[in-house]
RORO-39681 format. One line per field, with one value per residue: residue number from 1; residue in one letter; chain; x, y, z of N, C-alpha, C in turn. Coordinates in steps of 0.02 Angstrom, whole numbers. Atoms other than C-alpha are relative to their C-alpha. Layout:
N
num = (NUM,...)
residuo = (A,...)
cadena = (A,...)
n.x = (X,...)
n.y = (Y,...)
n.z = (Z,...)
ca.x = (X,...)
ca.y = (Y,...)
ca.z = (Z,...)
c.x = (X,...)
c.y = (Y,...)
c.z = (Z,...)
//
This chain:
369
num = (1,2,3,4,5,6,7,8,9,10,11,12,13,14,15,16,17,18,19,20,21,22,23,24,25,26,27,28,29,30,31,32,33,34,35,36,37,38,39,40,41,42,43,44,45,46,47,48,49,50,51,52,53,54,55,56,57,58,59,60,61,62,63,64,65,66,67,68,69,70,71,72,73,74,75,76,77,78,79,80,81,82,83,84,85,86,87,88,89,90,91,92,93,94,95,96,97,98,99,100,101,102,103,104,105,106,107,108,109,110,111,112,113,114,115,116,117,118,119,120,121,122,123,124,125,126,127,128,129,130,131,132,133,134,135,136,137,138,139,140,141,142,143,144,145,146,147,148,149,150,151,152,153,154,155,156,157,158,159,160,161,162,163,164,165,166,167,168,169,170,171,172,173,174,175,176,177,178,179,180,181,182,183,184,185,186,187,188,189,190,191,192,193,194,195,196,197,198,199,200,201,202,203,204,205,206,207,208,209,210,211,212,213,214,215,216,217,218,219,220,221,222,223,224,225,226,227,228,229,230,231,232,233,234,235,236,237,238,239,240,241,242,243,244,245,246,247,248,249,250,251,252,253,254,255,256,257,258,259,260,261,262,263,264,265,266,267,268,269,270,271,272,273,274,275,276,277,278,279,280,281,282,283,284,285,286,287,288,289,290,291,292,293,294,295,296,297,298,299,300,301,302,303,304,305,306,307,308,309,310,311,312,313,314,315,316,317,318,319,320,321,322,323,324,325,326,327,328,329,330,331,332,333,334,335,336,337,338,339,340,341,342,343,344,345,346,347,348,349,350,351,352,353,354,355,356,357,358,359,360,361,362,363,364,365,366,367,368,369)
residuo = (M,D,G,V,A,D,R,T,V,S,P,Q,A,R,G,R,E,L,A,R,Q,G,R,Q,L,W,H,D,L,G,S,V,E,L,A,A,L,E,L,M,S,R,H,S,E,V,P,C,I,Q,A,Y,R,Y,A,A,G,L,S,Q,D,Q,A,A,A,R,Y,N,E,M,T,G,H,Q,T,S,I,G,G,T,T,I,N,A,W,E,T,W,A,R,V,R,S,G,G,S,P,P,T,F,S,S,L,L,V,L,A,T,A,Y,G,R,G,P,L,G,I,G,E,E,L,L,S,P,N,D,L,V,A,D,S,Y,E,R,L,A,P,E,D,Q,L,S,L,K,Q,L,A,G,R,P,S,S,A,P,D,P,A,I,T,P,V,G,T,P,A,S,G,T,S,F,M,G,P,D,F,N,L,P,V,P,T,V,P,N,G,N,P,E,V,C,A,F,T,L,P,N,P,M,P,G,Q,L,L,D,L,P,W,E,V,F,G,Y,G,I,E,R,L,M,R,Q,I,K,S,V,G,R,R,L,E,V,D,I,C,F,G,V,N,E,A,G,L,V,M,A,T,F,L,A,S,A,Q,F,G,R,C,A,I,G,Y,L,R,C,N,K,V,Q,D,A,V,A,L,A,E,Q,C,L,F,P,P,A,A,E,A,P,T,I,L,L,C,D,F,E,V,K,H,A,D,V,V,G,Y,I,A,N,E,L,R,S,R,Y,P,G,A,A,L,Y,F,A,V,F,G,A,M,T,K,G,R,D,L,E,V,S,R,F,D,D,L,T,G,A,S,I,M,R,A,A,G,F,E,A,V,F,I,A,A,T,M,S,P,P,G,I,E,P,P,L,E,L,R)
cadena = (A,A,A,A,A,A,A,A,A,A,A,A,A,A,A,A,A,A,A,A,A,A,A,A,A,A,A,A,A,A,A,A,A,A,A,A,A,A,A,A,A,A,A,A,A,A,A,A,A,A,A,A,A,A,A,A,A,A,A,A,A,A,A,A,A,A,A,A,A,A,A,A,A,A,A,A,A,A,A,A,A,A,A,A,A,A,A,A,A,A,A,A,A,A,A,A,A,A,A,A,A,A,A,A,A,A,A,A,A,A,A,A,A,A,A,A,A,A,A,A,A,A,A,A,A,A,A,A,A,A,A,A,A,A,A,A,A,A,A,A,A,A,A,A,A,A,A,A,A,A,A,A,A,A,A,A,A,A,A,A,A,A,A,A,A,A,A,A,A,A,A,A,A,A,A,A,A,A,A,A,A,A,A,A,A,A,A,A,A,A,A,A,A,A,A,A,A,A,A,A,A,A,A,A,A,A,A,A,A,A,A,A,A,A,A,A,A,A,A,A,A,A,A,A,A,A,A,A,A,A,A,A,A,A,A,A,A,A,A,A,A,A,A,A,A,A,A,A,A,A,A,A,A,A,A,A,A,A,A,A,A,A,A,A,A,A,A,A,A,A,A,A,A,A,A,A,A,A,A,A,A,A,A,A,A,A,A,A,A,A,A,A,A,A,A,A,A,A,A,A,A,A,A,A,A,A,A,A,A,A,A,A,A,A,A,A,A,A,A,A,A,A,A,A,A,A,A,A,A,A,A,A,A,A,A,A,A,A,A,A,A,A,A,A,A,A,A,A,A,A,A,A,A,A,A,A,A,A,A,A,A,A,A,A,A,A,A,A,A)
n.x = (-11,27,24,-55,-16,55,-5,-56,22,58,64,22,-39,21,66,-7,-29,49,50,-32,2,69,17,-36,32,64,-15,-23,50,65,52,-15,1,-61,-57,1,-22,-72,-33,1,-47,-67,-5,49,22,50,68,37,32,-53,-26,45,-12,-63,12,35,-48,24,-21,58,41,32,52,55,32,39,56,50,28,46,62,27,-22,42,-46,-59,-54,-67,-50,-6,48,-30,-54,28,23,-57,-33,41,-11,-70,-14,61,11,2,45,71,21,47,66,20,13,-64,-34,33,-23,-72,-7,16,-51,-63,11,-11,-70,-43,21,64,52,15,65,-11,43,-37,41,-16,-27,-72,-36,-10,-6,-47,21,73,29,-1,54,61,41,48,-35,-18,60,14,-48,18,58,-22,-40,45,37,-33,-47,26,48,-35,40,11,-25,-70,-5,-25,50,-23,-59,17,10,-42,-58,-54,-56,-43,-34,-50,2,-7,-65,-4,-46,-11,17,0,62,3,-39,27,52,-15,-52,7,65,6,17,0,-35,38,-44,21,-16,-22,-47,-5,67,38,43,68,29,73,28,-10,-67,-1,35,-39,-56,27,12,-65,-20,41,-25,-64,14,25,-53,-59,-22,41,60,-14,58,-19,46,11,-32,-13,-15,-41,32,64,-7,-10,63,42,-28,16,72,14,-31,35,66,-2,-50,-7,64,21,-35,-3,-39,-32,-19,-62,-12,-69,-19,-72,-22,-69,-25,25,69,39,68,49,50,55,-15,47,-32,53,-21,-17,-22,-72,-43,41,-31,17,-23,-10,9,-25,6,-65,-61,-55,-61,14,13,65,24,-38,28,67,-8,-17,59,48,-25,7,71,24,-58,-1,35,-34,15,-9,0,23,-10,21,-56,-67,-45,-62,-60,-19,53,33,51,3,-59,-8,-15,37,-44,0,52,-28,21,-14,-30,51,48,-34,-11,64,11,65,3,0,13,37,-11,40,-33,-60,8,-60,10,9,50,67,53,60,59,30,-53,3,-65)
n.y = (-65,-51,-60,-34,37,-7,-62,5,38,-30,20,63,55,6,31,73,32,3,50,65,11,12,68,46,-3,35,73,21,-13,26,-50,-66,-49,7,-19,-73,-28,11,-43,-69,-4,-5,-60,-45,-51,29,-7,62,21,25,61,56,19,38,65,40,14,-30,-66,-44,20,63,-16,-30,53,41,-43,3,67,4,-34,30,-44,-58,-56,8,-41,21,-6,-70,-10,30,-45,-60,16,11,-65,-36,28,-9,-72,-38,-50,31,56,-9,53,49,-5,57,57,23,37,65,41,13,49,66,16,17,60,60,19,2,49,-20,50,-1,-27,-33,-58,-58,-57,-61,-48,10,-27,-72,-10,-55,-61,1,-65,-42,20,-41,18,53,64,17,26,66,47,11,44,66,30,21,60,63,26,62,-17,-42,-48,25,-49,13,65,-8,2,18,41,70,27,59,-2,-44,39,18,-59,-34,-73,-37,-32,-32,36,-33,43,-35,-36,-46,-61,-48,33,17,51,52,26,24,70,33,64,61,46,70,32,69,-3,60,18,-54,-38,-4,-65,-3,-50,-68,-24,-6,-63,-56,-12,-33,-69,-33,-14,-55,-63,-15,-24,-68,-44,6,-67,-22,41,57,26,66,27,71,31,71,41,60,57,-16,-49,-64,-20,-29,-66,-43,-14,-51,-64,-27,-25,-51,-52,-22,-9,62,7,69,48,53,59,33,64,21,69,14,50,12,-57,-61,-18,-7,-21,50,-22,-34,-71,-48,-63,-46,-50,-64,-51,0,-18,-3,5,66,19,72,19,67,11,-1,0,35,2,14,-59,5,-66,-21,35,-27,-69,5,23,-55,-53,25,-2,-69,-43,-65,1,-19,54,-9,66,2,67,4,18,4,37,-34,41,18,14,-63,-17,-73,-17,-72,-11,41,55,52,48,51,-13,-70,-4,21,-55,-55,18,-1,-68,-27,-72,-5,63,-6,61,-3,30,41,67,42,66,15,-43,-6,36,-41,35,53,26,-27,12)
n.z = (31,-44,32,32,61,47,38,47,59,33,-29,30,-30,-70,-1,14,-58,-53,20,-11,-73,-19,19,-44,-66,5,2,-66,-52,22,-8,29,-54,-39,43,6,-64,-6,49,-26,-57,28,42,-31,47,45,-28,-6,63,43,-30,16,69,2,-32,50,52,62,23,4,57,-17,-49,37,38,-46,-21,53,0,-56,17,61,55,8,-7,43,-28,18,-53,-23,-54,-59,-20,-30,-68,-43,-9,-49,-67,-18,-8,-12,51,66,10,-14,-46,25,-29,-41,44,27,-53,-4,55,-11,-54,29,50,-34,-40,41,-8,59,49,27,-14,-72,-21,-64,-11,-24,-18,36,-48,-9,57,-9,-72,-13,34,-6,-14,60,44,-2,-59,16,3,-69,-32,30,-28,-70,-2,21,-54,-54,18,-21,49,29,52,50,37,68,49,18,32,68,53,67,0,-2,-67,-10,44,-24,-25,56,27,-40,3,62,12,66,45,65,57,64,9,57,-11,-48,-39,-70,4,-51,-16,-69,1,-66,2,-14,-36,3,-64,12,57,40,23,30,-46,26,-16,0,45,-27,18,73,16,-27,46,59,-20,-4,69,23,-30,33,67,-7,-25,43,19,56,8,44,38,27,51,-13,-58,13,-58,12,-32,-32,-54,32,31,-53,-13,57,0,-52,17,59,-21,-52,12,69,34,33,63,25,-40,37,-40,23,-35,14,-12,2,47,-23,-37,32,-13,61,-12,20,49,-34,-11,30,17,24,50,-30,46,11,-57,-61,-66,-26,-67,-7,-70,-17,-72,-33,40,-33,41,71,41,31,21,59,58,14,24,70,37,4,45,69,17,-6,14,-31,-64,-62,-47,-72,-32,-70,-27,-70,-44,30,-45,-16,4,-68,-48,-19,49,7,40,12,71,47,21,-51,19,44,69,19,67,48,9,34,70,35,23,-19,-14,-73,-35,-62,-39,-61,-59,10,-28,-3,32,71,31,-29,36,-2,-27,39,43,68,33)
ca.x = (9778,9757,9689,9861,9899,9727,9771,9925,9825,9690,9508,9474,9615,9563,9383,9436,9542,9403,9280,9405,9420,9232,9209,9342,9261,9092,9170,9251,9103,8957,8863,8856,8814,8960,9078,9023,9048,9221,9266,9213,9316,9469,9431,9346,9334,9216,9032,8904,8816,8982,9042,8886,8918,9097,9035,8922,9077,9004,9073,8961,8904,8868,8772,8667,8633,8577,8469,8380,8356,8274,8144,8109,8203,8070,8217,8374,8498,8683,8843,8841,8686,8769,8920,8811,8732,8900,8977,8833,8864,9051,9053,8928,8944,8926,8821,8637,8545,8457,8270,8182,8123,8300,8368,8238,8294,8480,8459,8379,8508,8658,8578,8601,8788,8934,8859,8692,8594,8589,8434,8508,8384,8477,8405,8394,8432,8605,8651,8637,8677,8818,8721,8542,8516,8551,8409,8247,8129,8001,8131,8190,8011,7987,8146,8091,7925,8010,8130,7982,7910,7942,8093,7993,7878,7981,7914,7830,7895,8072,8029,8129,8022,8044,8184,8186,8126,8194,8316,8417,8524,8593,8656,8815,8860,8848,9005,9051,9134,9215,9151,9169,9040,8988,9092,9065,8953,8946,9109,9045,8899,8835,8835,8808,8897,8829,8929,8923,8909,8949,9105,9119,8930,8815,8722,8534,8451,8269,8152,8173,8359,8334,8207,8315,8461,8352,8298,8481,8518,8373,8444,8616,8543,8450,8610,8725,8731,8613,8441,8462,8334,8343,8267,8290,8325,8409,8411,8546,8460,8306,8372,8434,8267,8176,8295,8267,8078,8074,8195,8106,7939,7990,8135,8119,7934,7902,8033,8061,8130,8254,8307,8479,8489,8670,8729,8903,8986,9145,9245,9146,8976,8840,8668,8518,8378,8257,8341,8232,8300,8168,8173,8248,8288,8464,8600,8487,8529,8532,8542,8612,8558,8650,8631,8816,8989,9129,9276,9193,9186,9000,8964,9105,9035,8859,8918,8997,8839,8729,8841,8836,8645,8621,8757,8806,8718,8767,8780,8756,8778,8685,8738,8664,8819,9002,9131,9283,9462,9493,9394,9356,9192,9206,9329,9399,9441,9344,9494,9473,9327,9365,9269,9341,9448,9303,9184,9314,9352,9167,9169,9010,8956,8928,8922,8798,8830,8705,8815,8981,8998,9127,9156,9069,8933,8748,8590,8433,8261,8177,8344,8314,8452)
ca.y = (3497,3647,3820,3891,3754,3776,3952,3893,3790,3835,3833,3691,3583,3622,3575,3408,3370,3412,3307,3163,3185,3192,3029,2945,3006,2945,2775,2769,2837,2774,2938,3100,3198,3127,3151,3333,3368,3291,3389,3552,3510,3493,3644,3779,3895,3775,3821,3688,3686,3658,3526,3422,3429,3370,3232,3176,3173,3293,3436,3589,3532,3357,3429,3532,3379,3278,3424,3424,3236,3255,3371,3255,3379,3510,3623,3655,3738,3730,3728,3919,3913,3793,3908,4059,3973,3919,4091,4168,4049,4083,4274,4406,4513,4388,4251,4226,4126,3963,3961,3845,3734,3727,3670,3531,3468,3485,3386,3244,3253,3249,3112,2994,2998,2978,2825,2910,2766,2811,2858,2956,3083,3248,3401,3556,3656,3578,3639,3820,3799,3928,4055,4030,4208,4278,4183,4271,4279,4170,4035,4042,4015,3869,3786,3809,3726,3584,3556,3536,3388,3209,3132,2973,3066,3127,3279,3222,3381,3311,3144,3126,3156,3067,2950,2762,2660,2483,2530,2654,2514,2482,2658,2736,2921,3047,3118,3229,3145,3237,3168,3207,3338,3466,3624,3746,3616,3560,3463,3356,3243,3200,3011,2889,2729,2552,2464,2275,2191,2022,2046,1924,1912,2015,2151,2130,2301,2331,2439,2586,2599,2570,2712,2823,2800,2849,3005,3045,3031,3149,3280,3264,3287,3443,3511,3480,3667,3675,3612,3439,3395,3210,3133,2950,2861,2693,2558,2424,2259,2252,2348,2487,2487,2518,2663,2734,2720,2818,2951,2971,2994,3101,3202,3213,3235,3054,3051,2895,2740,2620,2447,2366,2183,2128,1949,1887,1793,1716,1870,1994,2079,2068,2146,2030,2037,2102,2274,2425,2578,2716,2835,3005,3169,3206,3216,3171,3186,3015,2962,2788,2704,2556,2476,2453,2480,2359,2303,2249,2376,2359,2546,2575,2444,2515,2695,2646,2555,2705,2826,2714,2710,2892,2995,3152,3096,3176,3035,3054,2912,2875,2727,2669,2586,2612,2492,2564,2501,2499,2462,2645,2685,2873,2898,3071,3046,2982,2875,2779,2689,2526,2582,2758,2727,2639,2784,2913,2818,2811,3000,3040,3222,3197,3054,3035,2910,2872,2763,2674,2489,2357,2187,2079,2210,2239,2148,2247,2206,2048,2001,2112,2071)
ca.z = (4695,4812,4777,4735,4610,4534,4477,4381,4255,4130,4187,4065,4133,4311,4272,4197,4349,4471,4371,4378,4567,4581,4486,4593,4753,4693,4656,4829,4930,4825,4838,4738,4896,4996,4849,4831,5017,5014,4858,4940,5095,4983,4873,4975,4824,4731,4758,4801,4633,4545,4668,4637,4451,4476,4592,4450,4338,4209,4105,4086,3914,3979,4126,4006,3898,4049,4108,3940,3951,4121,4047,3902,3790,3816,3859,3759,3878,3840,3940,3946,4055,4176,4178,4215,4365,4433,4404,4501,4646,4643,4628,4676,4520,4378,4304,4337,4473,4435,4463,4585,4442,4371,4539,4544,4375,4417,4578,4482,4342,4460,4564,4417,4450,4330,4247,4217,4293,4479,4576,4722,4792,4807,4890,4779,4937,4949,4775,4834,5019,5006,4903,4960,5021,4847,4765,4720,4871,4780,4749,4930,4988,4868,4931,5112,5076,4984,5129,5246,5152,5215,5132,5101,4983,4835,4745,4584,4502,4502,4424,4262,4108,3943,3997,3974,4123,4123,3986,4091,4163,3989,3960,4024,4028,3888,3809,3662,3513,3365,3199,3014,2969,2839,2812,2955,3038,3220,3245,3390,3428,3601,3613,3757,3804,3810,3947,3934,4106,4025,3916,3774,3748,3639,3734,3703,3694,3745,3642,3761,3725,3539,3531,3640,3520,3372,3466,3499,3312,3276,3395,3315,3142,3201,3276,3127,3088,2940,2895,2821,2687,2642,2485,2534,2699,2666,2801,2804,2845,2956,3107,2994,2903,3068,3103,2928,2946,3109,3047,2879,2967,3115,3044,2855,2817,2769,2632,2526,2614,2537,2594,2579,2625,2639,2623,2663,2522,2594,2647,2541,2551,2419,2404,2396,2267,2398,2402,2363,2273,2263,2114,2149,2065,2003,2139,2286,2471,2552,2735,2760,2924,3000,3170,3208,3137,3181,3073,2910,2771,2738,2730,2606,2488,2506,2482,2317,2263,2304,2211,2057,2062,2111,2024,2117,2278,2444,2571,2759,2882,3045,3151,3316,3391,3347,3420,3508,3492,3680,3836,3871,3785,3816,3674,3641,3456,3308,3262,3425,3341,3252,3097,3089,2935,2850,2879,2826,2665,2623,2603,2697,2710,2897,3022,3166,3307,3446,3558,3577,3619,3657,3572,3522,3494,3525,3475,3425,3498,3435,3354,3204,3079)
c.x = (-33,-19,55,18,-53,9,57,-18,-61,-65,-25,36,-20,-68,4,29,-50,-55,28,-1,-70,-22,33,-31,-67,11,19,-56,-69,-57,22,4,65,61,4,25,75,39,3,47,72,11,-53,-27,-54,-69,-38,-26,52,29,-45,7,63,-11,-39,44,-16,36,-63,-45,-37,-56,-61,-38,-43,-60,-57,-33,-51,-67,-32,16,-53,39,60,56,67,48,9,-49,26,56,-26,-24,59,40,-37,13,70,17,-65,-17,-4,-49,-72,-24,-45,-68,-14,-11,65,38,-31,27,74,10,-14,54,65,-8,8,73,39,-22,-68,-57,-18,-68,6,-43,42,-48,20,30,76,41,15,8,45,-21,-76,-30,-1,-50,-58,-43,-50,33,22,-60,-16,47,-15,-59,19,39,-43,-39,36,45,-26,-50,33,-49,-10,27,71,9,24,-55,32,63,-21,-6,47,64,58,61,48,45,49,-5,3,71,-1,54,9,-13,9,-67,5,43,-36,-57,23,51,-7,-72,0,-26,-5,33,-48,45,-28,19,25,46,4,-67,-34,-45,-69,-33,-77,-24,12,67,5,-34,38,58,-23,-15,65,25,-40,27,67,-11,-26,55,62,26,-35,-61,14,-64,22,-53,-16,37,9,16,40,-28,-59,6,12,-63,-48,25,-20,-74,-17,28,-35,-66,5,44,-4,-67,-23,30,1,46,28,23,60,11,68,10,75,14,74,23,-25,-73,-35,-71,-48,-51,-55,11,-50,36,-53,27,14,22,77,37,-40,44,-26,28,2,-2,24,-1,67,57,55,62,-15,-18,-66,-21,39,-27,-67,5,18,-59,-51,23,-4,-72,-28,59,-7,-33,45,-21,16,-8,-20,6,-20,61,65,48,65,58,21,-60,-39,-49,-7,62,2,13,-42,41,8,-55,29,-18,14,27,-50,-49,32,7,-64,-19,-68,4,4,-17,-36,5,-40,39,64,-8,67,-13,-38,-54,-67,-50,-64,-59,-27,49,-9,70,17)
c.y = (54,61,37,-34,8,60,-2,-38,34,-22,-67,-60,-11,-34,-75,-37,-7,-51,-70,-17,-16,-71,-51,-1,-36,-75,-24,4,-26,49,66,52,-4,21,76,33,-8,45,72,7,6,65,49,52,-26,5,-67,-25,-28,-65,-59,-22,-42,-69,-46,-14,32,65,44,-19,-66,11,30,-54,-44,39,-4,-68,-7,33,-29,42,53,64,-13,45,-28,8,71,16,-29,44,63,-12,-8,64,42,-25,15,74,38,48,-30,-57,17,-59,-51,10,-62,-62,-28,-41,-69,-48,-19,-54,-70,-22,-23,-63,-64,-21,-2,-49,17,-48,-2,29,33,63,56,56,61,54,-6,28,74,17,60,66,10,70,46,-23,48,-22,-56,-69,-23,-31,-70,-53,-16,-49,-71,-36,-26,-62,-62,-26,-63,13,46,44,-26,48,-16,-70,10,-10,-24,-42,-73,-26,-59,3,40,-40,-20,57,29,75,27,27,30,-34,39,-49,40,34,48,61,49,-31,-13,-57,-57,-23,-22,-71,-27,-68,-57,-51,-71,-34,-72,0,-67,-24,61,33,8,65,-5,56,71,29,10,66,61,16,34,74,39,17,59,66,19,28,72,49,1,68,27,-45,-55,-26,-64,-24,-73,-20,-74,-35,-61,-57,23,52,70,26,30,70,49,19,54,68,32,31,60,60,30,0,-59,-5,-74,-43,-54,-56,-34,-63,-26,-74,-7,-56,-10,62,66,11,8,20,-53,29,41,74,44,66,47,47,67,49,-2,24,6,1,-64,-8,-76,-18,-71,-8,2,0,-33,4,-6,63,-7,68,26,-31,31,71,0,-21,56,55,-22,4,70,48,69,3,25,-50,21,-68,6,-72,0,-13,-5,-32,39,-49,-25,-12,62,20,75,24,75,16,-47,-61,-54,-52,-50,13,70,5,-20,57,59,-15,1,70,28,76,13,-68,15,-67,6,-24,-36,-66,-36,-66,-46,43,-2,-36,43,-40,-51,-30,21,-7,56)
c.z = (43,-39,-36,-66,-52,-46,-50,-63,-31,33,-28,31,73,5,-13,60,57,-17,10,74,23,-16,46,70,-1,0,70,53,-19,4,-32,55,41,-40,-6,65,9,-47,25,60,-24,-39,23,-48,-48,31,-2,-67,-49,27,-15,-72,-6,30,-46,-61,-67,-16,-2,-58,15,51,-34,-39,46,26,-51,-3,56,-14,-63,-61,-17,14,-45,26,-22,59,25,56,65,27,34,71,48,13,52,71,25,15,4,-57,-70,-3,13,43,-34,34,43,-43,-29,52,9,-54,10,53,-26,-49,33,42,-40,-1,-65,-54,-32,15,74,14,69,5,31,16,-41,46,5,-58,8,75,17,-32,3,6,-60,-52,4,59,-15,-2,69,35,-26,28,73,5,-21,55,56,-15,26,-55,-33,-55,-51,-38,-71,-53,-21,-27,-71,-51,-64,-2,2,71,11,-41,27,23,-56,-22,49,-11,-71,-6,-70,-42,-65,-57,-64,-11,-59,14,45,42,72,1,49,4,73,-3,71,-7,16,35,-1,66,-8,-61,-36,-26,-30,53,-32,23,2,-46,25,-22,-76,-21,24,-46,-64,15,5,-70,-29,26,-32,-70,2,18,-45,-23,-61,-3,-51,-31,-36,-49,13,64,-16,66,-20,42,42,56,-29,-33,52,16,-56,-1,51,-20,-60,21,46,-18,-70,-38,-41,-70,-21,44,-45,46,-32,41,-21,17,-3,-49,12,40,-29,20,-67,18,-26,-49,33,12,-37,-10,-27,-54,35,-54,-6,63,65,64,33,70,4,75,11,76,36,-51,40,-45,-75,-37,-38,-28,-60,-63,-19,-27,-74,-43,-8,-48,-73,-23,1,-11,33,68,57,53,72,33,74,24,74,45,-38,50,10,-3,69,45,20,-54,-10,-37,-14,-73,-43,-20,53,-13,-50,-73,-24,-71,-54,-15,-35,-75,-40,-24,16,13,75,29,66,37,65,60,-21,37,-2,-35,47,-34,36,-44,5,28,-49,-51,-73,-32,-48)
//
């Protein structure tokens, strides 16, 4: 697609196509830097900072999400900030320049590649090679000093903060997924994929990934579009109970915690005697936490049980892993999930999903059931 053809399509379609080309180039060349250089040779109108994003296979919103992850979520930039930086690099009368510190974080973020697990060391200088002279003098000086350091001694300032260590190999890229939500609420959640290198076998998750998924659910709950006050967090089985415990403590001011132990009886589901149903005021707000959603209608059965015990309750649902119908884990529609119809039928106020997975599913740490 040349520059003339680019102008005949919408900016969004053009961006998706360039991101697709960037991912393919990264796959062929094995390097974000080489993919970005090749992309710029094909599309001279694309500035360096934008070409590196495309080479990492990211949309502007995904780039912002990864940026925030690199800082341990001590920042909360959005896709509009990424757009402002790229607009500044592309035209002289618009946008705003990235700071030196922002370039450090971006270089690290894009160095993780389309899968989000790479460790390619990119130079922040290369991200602004075509617009360097328009940076603030202080940032130019900082980049010059950084360029003079030995390449064998990475700058500690660009080490990712707050990201899983050994667990990163389990996680694929982030993507935005439309989900059922509250009226006028945020219609999408930012989830991540859990690629399985051994199809046909359960994917055993380490604690880092488990904790990271719970943190992702917390951020989705905070971004739903209103302040969510929960009276009870219910956990489905032991893994769901761990999720409910963390969320109740960190997100909902140590609200009451309930426990739902499910037993399979032939082809049906039944609750065990060990279940715990905390007392609550009339029409409480309840968050139901489950480790995974596949084909079985467990959540529908539980939703009916909770509504019978807590009349008028508003039910929200948080799940760690949702199975997809096809092999592509970066689904574009909620209905591409195997449990979509089950979750819709349960009538939840909103659904939160940390990650997507492929059959046969995932296994929590220490084989929590």
